[in-house]
N, CA, C and O atoms as a Tinker XYZ file with bonds, in Angstrom:
   304  protein
     1  N     20.194000    4.709000   62.371000    73     2
     2  CA    20.743000    3.433000   61.910000    64     1     3
     3  C     21.899000    3.718000   60.963000    63     2     4     5
     4  O     21.843000    4.586000   60.092000    81     3
     5  N     22.980000    2.912000   61.191000    73     3     6
     6  CA    24.149000    3.071000   60.324000    64     5     7
     7  C     24.451000    1.713000   59.621000    63     6     8     9
     8  O     23.798000    0.694000   59.846000    81     7
     9  N     25.456000    1.783000   58.782000    73     7    10
    10  CA    25.857000    0.541000   58.136000    64     9    11
    11  C     27.003000   -0.084000   58.900000    63    10    12    13
    12  O     27.794000    0.636000   59.509000    81    11
    13  N     27.120000   -1.424000   58.887000    73    11    14
    14  CA    28.247000   -2.064000   59.510000    64    13    15
    15  C     29.541000   -1.937000   58.711000    63    14    16    17
    16  O     30.607000   -2.329000   59.188000    81    15
    17  N     29.453000   -1.392000   57.500000    73    15    18
    18  CA    30.625000   -1.262000   56.638000    64    17    19
    19  C     31.225000    0.131000   56.795000    63    18    20    21
    20  O     31.215000    0.943000   55.870000    81    19
    21  N     31.756000    0.386000   58.013000    73    19    22
    22  CA    32.223000    1.769000   58.315000    64    21    23
    23  C     33.685000    1.966000   58.041000    63    22    24    25
    24  O     34.111000    3.113000   57.912000    81    23
    25  N     34.486000    0.927000   57.942000    73    23    26
    26  CA    35.926000    1.074000   57.769000    64    25    27
    27  C     36.524000   -0.188000   57.196000    63    26    28    29
    28  O     35.809000   -1.159000   56.946000    81    27
    29  N     37.821000   -0.187000   56.987000    73    27    30
    30  CA    38.478000   -1.398000   56.522000    64    29    31
    31  C     38.540000   -2.428000   57.603000    63    30    32    33
    32  O     38.413000   -2.108000   58.785000    81    31
    33  N     38.737000   -3.685000   57.208000    73    31    34
    34  CA    38.707000   -4.800000   58.177000    64    33    35
    35  C     39.690000   -4.622000   59.333000    63    34    36    37
    36  O     39.369000   -4.995000   60.462000    81    35
    37  N     40.879000   -4.065000   59.086000    73    35    38
    38  CA    41.866000   -3.931000   60.118000    64    37    39
    39  C     41.491000   -2.987000   61.262000    63    38    40    41
    40  O     42.069000   -3.083000   62.345000    81    39
    41  N     40.557000   -2.100000   61.051000    73    39    42
    42  CA    40.169000   -1.106000   62.046000    64    41    43
    43  C     38.712000   -1.172000   62.413000    63    42    44    45
    44  O     38.235000   -0.309000   63.150000    81    43
    45  N     37.975000   -2.165000   61.930000    73    43    46
    46  CA    36.571000   -2.262000   62.234000    64    45    47
    47  C     36.328000   -2.715000   63.648000    63    46    48    49
    48  O     36.950000   -3.670000   64.113000    81    47
    49  N     35.419000   -2.034000   64.348000    73    47    50
    50  CA    35.127000   -2.370000   65.721000    64    49    51
    51  C     34.282000   -3.646000   65.813000    63    50    52    53
    52  O     33.524000   -3.969000   64.898000    81    51
    53  N     34.427000   -4.375000   66.949000    73    51    54
    54  CA    33.707000   -5.616000   67.097000    64    53    55
    55  C     32.164000   -5.500000   66.897000    63    54    56    57
    56  O     31.555000   -6.414000   66.342000    81    55
    57  N     31.548000   -4.409000   67.334000    73    55    58
    58  CA    30.110000   -4.282000   67.178000    64    57    59
    59  C     29.724000   -4.298000   65.728000    63    58    60    61
    60  O     28.638000   -4.765000   65.386000    81    59
    61  N     30.588000   -3.800000   64.857000    73    59    62
    62  CA    30.224000   -3.832000   63.424000    64    61    63
    63  C     30.261000   -5.244000   62.848000    63    62    64    65
    64  O     29.485000   -5.579000   61.953000    81    63
    65  N     31.177000   -6.076000   63.373000    73    63    66
    66  CA    31.238000   -7.446000   62.943000    64    65    67
    67  C     29.994000   -8.242000   63.375000    63    66    68    69
    68  O     29.593000   -9.197000   62.710000    81    67
    69  N     29.408000   -7.836000   64.480000    73    67    70
    70  CA    28.253000   -8.535000   64.992000    64    69    71
    71  C     26.944000   -7.913000   64.474000    63    70    72    73
    72  O     25.863000   -8.231000   64.970000    81    71
    73  N     27.049000   -7.050000   63.501000    73    71    74
    74  CA    25.866000   -6.506000   62.786000    64    73    75
    75  C     25.120000   -5.391000   63.502000    63    74    76    77
    76  O     23.970000   -5.101000   63.169000    81    75
    77  N     25.777000   -4.746000   64.505000    73    75    78
    78  CA    25.133000   -3.649000   65.164000    64    77    79
    79  C     24.824000   -2.547000   64.208000    63    78    80    81
    80  O     25.701000   -2.134000   63.450000    81    79
    81  N     23.626000   -2.054000   64.207000    73    79    82
    82  CA    23.176000   -1.024000   63.287000    64    81    83
    83  C     23.104000    0.345000   63.931000    63    82    84    85
    84  O     22.963000    1.355000   63.242000    81    83
    85  N     23.200000    0.383000   65.262000    73    83    86
    86  CA    23.181000    1.639000   66.002000    64    85    87
    87  C     24.397000    1.594000   66.901000    63    86    88    89
    88  O     24.460000    0.780000   67.823000    81    87
    89  N     25.350000    2.447000   66.648000    73    87    90
    90  CA    26.557000    2.444000   67.435000    64    89    91
    91  C     27.012000    3.911000   67.674000    63    90    92    93
    92  O     26.457000    4.848000   67.099000    81    91
    93  N     28.038000    4.073000   68.538000    73    91    94
    94  CA    28.428000    5.353000   69.010000    64    93    95
    95  C     29.916000    5.650000   68.541000    63    94    96    97
    96  O     30.469000    4.976000   67.673000    81    95
    97  N     30.482000    6.662000   69.159000    73    95    98
    98  CA    31.811000    7.018000   68.827000    64    97    99
    99  C     32.813000    5.945000   69.283000    63    98   100   101
   100  O     34.007000    6.071000   69.009000    81    99
   101  N     32.367000    4.936000   69.947000    73    99   102
   102  CA    33.241000    3.846000   70.360000    64   101   103
   103  C     33.880000    3.155000   69.173000    63   102   104   105
   104  O     34.996000    2.652000   69.306000    81   103
   105  N     33.221000    3.103000   68.002000    73   103   106
   106  CA    33.811000    2.535000   66.812000    64   105   107
   107  C     35.035000    3.371000   66.358000    63   106   108   109
   108  O     36.017000    2.824000   65.856000    81   107
   109  N     34.954000    4.668000   66.540000    73   107   110
   110  CA    36.095000    5.520000   66.177000    64   109   111
   111  C     37.242000    5.345000   67.208000    63   110   112   113
   112  O     38.417000    5.386000   66.843000    81   111
   113  N     36.887000    5.151000   68.484000    73   111   114
   114  CA    37.950000    4.938000   69.481000    64   113   115
   115  C     38.659000    3.567000   69.221000    63   114   116   117
   116  O     39.874000    3.452000   69.385000    81   115
   117  N     37.907000    2.585000   68.832000    73   115   118
   118  CA    38.474000    1.296000   68.497000    64   117   119
   119  C     39.489000    1.463000   67.388000    63   118   120   121
   120  O     40.622000    0.996000   67.509000    81   119
   121  N     39.082000    2.151000   66.260000    73   119   122
   122  CA    39.948000    2.376000   65.145000    64   121   123
   123  C     41.159000    3.162000   65.560000    63   122   124   125
   124  O     42.263000    2.838000   65.123000    81   123
   125  N     41.009000    4.209000   66.404000    73   123   126
   126  CA    42.142000    5.013000   66.863000    64   125   127
   127  C     43.127000    4.121000   67.704000    63   126   128   129
   128  O     44.344000    4.255000   67.582000    81   127
   129  N     42.594000    3.255000   68.517000    73   127   130
   130  CA    43.420000    2.347000   69.318000    64   129   131
   131  C     44.211000    1.430000   68.422000    63   130   132   133
   132  O     45.397000    1.213000   68.672000    81   131
   133  N     43.611000    0.889000   67.397000    73   131   134
   134  CA    44.309000   -0.018000   66.450000    64   133   135
   135  C     45.430000    0.754000   65.760000    63   134   136   137
   136  O     46.527000    0.229000   65.572000    81   135
   137  N     45.151000    2.009000   65.382000    73   135   138
   138  CA    46.155000    2.810000   64.701000    64   137   139
   139  C     47.312000    3.188000   65.676000    63   138   140   141
   140  O     48.479000    3.181000   65.286000    81   139
   141  N     46.979000    3.506000   66.905000    73   139   142
   142  CA    48.011000    3.833000   67.914000    64   141   143
   143  C     48.910000    2.610000   68.115000    63   142   144   145
   144  O     50.134000    2.736000   68.164000    81   143
   145  N     48.310000    1.451000   68.228000    73   143   146
   146  CA    49.049000    0.207000   68.386000    64   145   147
   147  C     50.064000    0.059000   67.178000    63   146   148   149
   148  O     51.248000   -0.220000   67.366000    81   147
   149  N     49.552000    0.254000   66.010000    73   147   150
   150  CA    50.326000    0.197000   64.792000    64   149   151
   151  C     51.485000    1.160000   64.754000    63   150   152   153
   152  O     52.590000    0.811000   64.337000    81   151
   153  N     51.212000    2.437000   65.214000    73   151   154
   154  CA    52.282000    3.418000   65.234000    64   153   155
   155  C     53.361000    3.154000   66.245000    63   154   156   157
   156  O     54.540000    3.412000   66.003000    81   155
   157  N     52.928000    2.614000   67.436000    73   155   158
   158  CA    53.877000    2.357000   68.493000    64   157   159
   159  C     54.714000    1.101000   68.279000    63   158   160   161
   160  O     55.867000    1.036000   68.705000    81   159
   161  N     54.136000    0.120000   67.628000    73   159   162
   162  CA    54.820000   -1.188000   67.444000    64   161   163
   163  C     55.342000   -1.468000   66.059000    63   162   164   165
   164  O     56.225000   -2.304000   65.868000    81   163
   165  N     54.767000   -0.734000   65.054000    73   163   166
   166  CA    55.146000   -0.975000   63.674000    64   165   167
   167  C     54.458000   -2.251000   63.156000    63   166   168   169
   168  O     54.835000   -2.755000   62.099000    81   167
   169  N     53.441000   -2.791000   63.892000    73   167   170
   170  CA    52.726000   -3.970000   63.435000    64   169   171
   171  C     51.226000   -3.736000   63.549000    63   170   172   173
   172  O     50.757000   -2.905000   64.326000    81   171
   173  N     50.497000   -4.497000   62.750000    73   171   174
   174  CA    49.033000   -4.404000   62.891000    64   173   175
   175  C     48.592000   -5.120000   64.178000    63   174   176   177
   176  O     49.180000   -6.141000   64.537000    81   175
   177  N     47.611000   -4.626000   64.851000    73   175   178
   178  CA    47.104000   -5.317000   66.043000    64   177   179
   179  C     46.486000   -6.678000   65.686000    63   178   180   181
   180  O     46.627000   -7.656000   66.420000    81   179
   181  N     45.795000   -6.708000   64.535000    73   179   182
   182  CA    45.125000   -7.920000   64.106000    64   181   183
   183  C     45.534000   -8.256000   62.669000    63   182   184   185
   184  O     44.710000   -8.167000   61.759000    81   183
   185  N     46.801000   -8.644000   62.456000    73   183   186
   186  CA    47.201000   -8.955000   61.056000    64   185   187
   187  C     46.506000  -10.192000   60.572000    63   186   188   189
   188  O     46.318000  -11.139000   61.335000    81   187
   189  N     46.124000  -10.204000   59.330000    73   187   190
   190  CA    45.398000  -11.341000   58.744000    64   189   191
   191  C     45.577000  -11.363000   57.253000    63   190   192   193
   192  O     45.759000  -10.323000   56.620000    81   191
   193  N     45.525000  -12.518000   56.708000    73   191   194
   194  CA    45.472000  -12.689000   55.273000    64   193   195
   195  C     44.135000  -13.259000   54.830000    63   194   196   197
   196  O     43.888000  -13.497000   53.648000    81   195
   197  N     43.285000  -13.469000   55.824000    73   195   198
   198  CA    41.931000  -14.077000   55.512000    64   197   199
   199  C     40.794000  -13.045000   55.643000    63   198   200   201
   200  O     39.636000  -13.431000   55.802000    81   199
   201  N     41.099000  -11.778000   55.580000    73   199   202
   202  CA    40.062000  -10.768000   55.569000    64   201   203
   203  C     39.334000  -10.602000   56.861000    63   202   204   205
   204  O     39.906000  -10.784000   57.936000    81   203
   205  N     38.073000  -10.256000   56.769000    73   203   206
   206  CA    37.279000   -9.908000   57.968000    64   205   207
   207  C     37.125000  -11.079000   58.903000    63   206   208   209
   208  O     37.113000  -10.898000   60.121000    81   207
   209  N     37.009000  -12.266000   58.370000    73   207   210
   210  CA    36.853000  -13.450000   59.255000    64   209   211
   211  C     38.104000  -13.652000   60.097000    63   210   212   213
   212  O     37.982000  -14.019000   61.266000    81   211
   213  N     39.285000  -13.434000   59.568000    73   211   214
   214  CA    40.508000  -13.525000   60.300000    64   213   215
   215  C     40.653000  -12.445000   61.357000    63   214   216   217
   216  O     41.185000  -12.706000   62.436000    81   215
   217  N     40.183000  -11.214000   61.061000    73   215   218
   218  CA    40.232000  -10.120000   62.042000    64   217   219
   219  C     39.256000  -10.432000   63.157000    63   218   220   221
   220  O     39.582000  -10.238000   64.328000    81   219
   221  N     38.048000  -10.918000   62.818000    73   219   222
   222  CA    37.091000  -11.268000   63.909000    64   221   223
   223  C     37.676000  -12.389000   64.773000    63   222   224   225
   224  O     37.510000  -12.350000   65.992000    81   223
   225  N     38.335000  -13.355000   64.209000    73   223   226
   226  CA    38.964000  -14.436000   64.957000    64   225   227
   227  C     40.009000  -13.840000   65.889000    63   226   228   229
   228  O     40.093000  -14.234000   67.053000    81   227
   229  N     40.790000  -12.914000   65.408000    73   227   230
   230  CA    41.821000  -12.248000   66.233000    64   229   231
   231  C     41.193000  -11.497000   67.401000    63   230   232   233
   232  O     41.678000  -11.581000   68.529000    81   231
   233  N     40.101000  -10.755000   67.129000    73   231   234
   234  CA    39.423000  -10.018000   68.229000    64   233   235
   235  C     38.908000  -11.007000   69.286000    63   234   236   237
   236  O     39.087000  -10.779000   70.482000    81   235
   237  N     38.283000  -12.082000   68.861000    73   235   238
   238  CA    37.784000  -13.061000   69.796000    64   237   239
   239  C     38.885000  -13.772000   70.576000    63   238   240   241
   240  O     38.713000  -14.140000   71.738000    81   239
   241  N     40.035000  -13.958000   69.893000    73   239   242
   242  CA    41.178000  -14.587000   70.572000    64   241   243
   243  C     41.775000  -13.719000   71.684000    63   242   244   245
   244  O     42.202000  -14.225000   72.722000    81   243
   245  N     41.797000  -12.405000   71.445000    73   243   246
   246  CA    42.373000  -11.476000   72.417000    64   245   247
   247  C     41.383000  -11.149000   73.516000    63   246   248   249
   248  O     41.759000  -11.112000   74.687000    81   247
   249  N     40.130000  -10.910000   73.172000    73   247   250
   250  CA    39.148000  -10.386000   74.178000    64   249   251
   251  C     38.121000  -11.446000   74.602000    63   250   252   253
   252  O     37.331000  -11.200000   75.514000    81   251
   253  N     38.120000  -12.596000   73.968000    73   251   254
   254  CA    37.136000  -13.634000   74.332000    64   253   255
   255  C     35.830000  -13.417000   73.615000    63   254   256   257
   256  O     35.613000  -12.386000   72.978000    81   255
   257  N     34.950000  -14.416000   73.727000    73   255   258
   258  CA    33.631000  -14.339000   73.113000    64   257   259
   259  C     32.692000  -13.513000   74.011000    63   258   260   261
   260  O     32.558000  -13.782000   75.205000    81   259
   261  N     32.048000  -12.504000   73.410000    73   259   262
   262  CA    31.171000  -11.663000   74.238000    64   261   263
   263  C     29.983000  -12.463000   74.779000    63   262   264   265
   264  O     29.507000  -13.405000   74.146000    81   263
   265  N     29.520000  -12.064000   75.957000    73   263   266
   266  CA    28.327000  -12.627000   76.551000    64   265   267
   267  C     27.508000  -11.504000   77.131000    63   266   268   269
   268  O     27.900000  -10.340000   77.059000    81   267
   269  N     26.383000  -11.840000   77.700000    73   267   270
   270  CA    25.503000  -10.791000   78.283000    64   269   271
   271  C     26.170000   -9.979000   79.417000    63   270   272   273
   272  O     25.879000   -8.798000   79.605000    81   271
   273  N     27.053000  -10.632000   80.149000    73   271   274
   274  CA    27.759000   -9.925000   81.222000    64   273   275
   275  C     28.744000   -8.920000   80.723000    63   274   276   277
   276  O     28.817000   -7.798000   81.225000    81   275
   277  N     29.526000   -9.329000   79.706000    73   275   278
   278  CA    30.552000   -8.402000   79.202000    64   277   279
   279  C     30.021000   -7.436000   78.164000    63   278   280   281
   280  O     30.632000   -6.390000   77.946000    81   279
   281  N     28.890000   -7.747000   77.505000    73   279   282
   282  CA    28.280000   -6.881000   76.481000    64   281   283
   283  C     26.773000   -7.019000   76.579000    63   282   284   285
   284  O     26.154000   -7.797000   75.853000    81   283
   285  N     26.172000   -6.218000   77.526000    73   283   286
   286  CA    24.709000   -6.281000   77.633000    64   285   287
   287  C     23.980000   -6.061000   76.294000    63   286   288   289
   288  O     24.267000   -5.122000   75.551000    81   287
   289  N     23.036000   -6.959000   76.024000    73   287   290
   290  CA    22.299000   -6.853000   74.776000    64   289   291
   291  C     22.830000   -7.609000   73.605000    63   290   292   293
   292  O     22.215000   -7.592000   72.539000    81   291
   293  N     23.968000   -8.286000   73.755000    73   291   294
   294  CA    24.604000   -8.942000   72.612000    64   293   295
   295  C     23.798000  -10.068000   72.023000    63   294   296   297
   296  O     23.916000  -10.353000   70.832000    81   295
   297  N     22.969000  -10.725000   72.838000    73   295   298
   298  CA    22.115000  -11.837000   72.348000    64   297   299
   299  C     20.976000  -11.327000   71.481000    63   298   300   301
   300  O     20.362000  -12.110000   70.756000    81   299
   301  N     20.676000  -10.026000   71.537000    73   299   302
   302  CA    19.603000   -9.476000   70.734000    64   301   303
   303  C     20.110000   -9.339000   69.306000    63   302   304
   304  O     19.372000   -8.890000   68.430000    81   303
């Protein structure tokens, strides 16, 4: 079991926002992808002035709301 407070809001993986307590290296890949986007474009992938709620809104805006088909087990 891990904590959902693994990184800053700009690089936090979606599973951490949804309270997942058991996660894999995917959270690191998410952060690396955000950093690569930032390095290549000079902009944050999910810029926000409203903190974690704004970042979560950005994630949902880009990728949509997760469901059982796209993320098995999300309803648990």
